[in-house]
C-alpha positions in Angstrom: 113.4 147.2 127.1 112.4 146.6 130.9 114.5 145.5 133.7 113.7 144.5 136.5 116.0 144.7 140.1 114.5 141.7 141.6 115.7 143.0 145.8 114.7 139.9 148.0 114.1 136.3 147.0 111.8 133.7 149.1 113.1 130.4 148.8 111.5 127.3 151.0 114.5 125.3 152.2 113.6 121.8 152.1 116.5 119.3 153.6 117.6 116.5 152.0 117.6 112.6 152.9 121.3 112.1 154.0 121.4 108.9 152.8 123.4 106.1 155.6 125.8 103.9 155.4 123.6 101.1 155.8 121.2 103.3 152.8 124.1 103.2 150.8 125.1 99.2 151.7 120.9 98.1 150.4 121.4 99.7 147.6 124.4 98.4 146.5 123.0 94.8 147.7 119.7 94.8 145.8 121.3 95.8 142.9 124.3 92.8 142.8 121.1 91.0 143.8 119.5 91.8 140.8 122.7 91.5 138.4 123.2 88.3 139.3 119.2 87.2 138.6 119.4 88.3 134.6 122.6 86.6 134.0 121.0 83.7 135.1 118.6 84.5 132.9 120.1 85.2 130.1 122.3 82.4 130.5 118.4 79.6 130.6 120.3 78.7 134.2 116.3 80.4 135.4 113.1 81.3 133.0 111.7 83.9 133.1 108.7 83.1 136.0 111.6 82.1 138.6 112.7 85.4 137.5 110.1 87.2 138.4 109.4 85.3 141.9 114.0 85.8 142.3 112.8 89.4 141.0 110.1 90.2 143.8 112.2 88.5 146.5 114.7 90.4 146.3 112.4 93.8 146.5 110.6 92.0 149.9 114.3 91.0 151.0 116.8 95.0 150.3 114.0 97.3 150.9 115.4 100.1 148.7 114.4 103.2 146.4 114.8 101.7 143.7 113.3 98.5 144.8 111.0 100.9 145.5 109.9 102.6 142.1 109.9 98.8 140.7 
């Protein structure tokens, strides 16, 4: 068996994005709005088309990381 000793490792440091309190609050608000909208759909208070319209508005109102990937 051949063993190689690693004497130096070079890695790039990538700065992590620190979430601010406001960004975390926006994420929470979006998730809460999404949950309420799903409940309304499941209980028959709104139609699927209305659900989609409301969620599109939620994405616009709460610009978050989560909403950007939807």
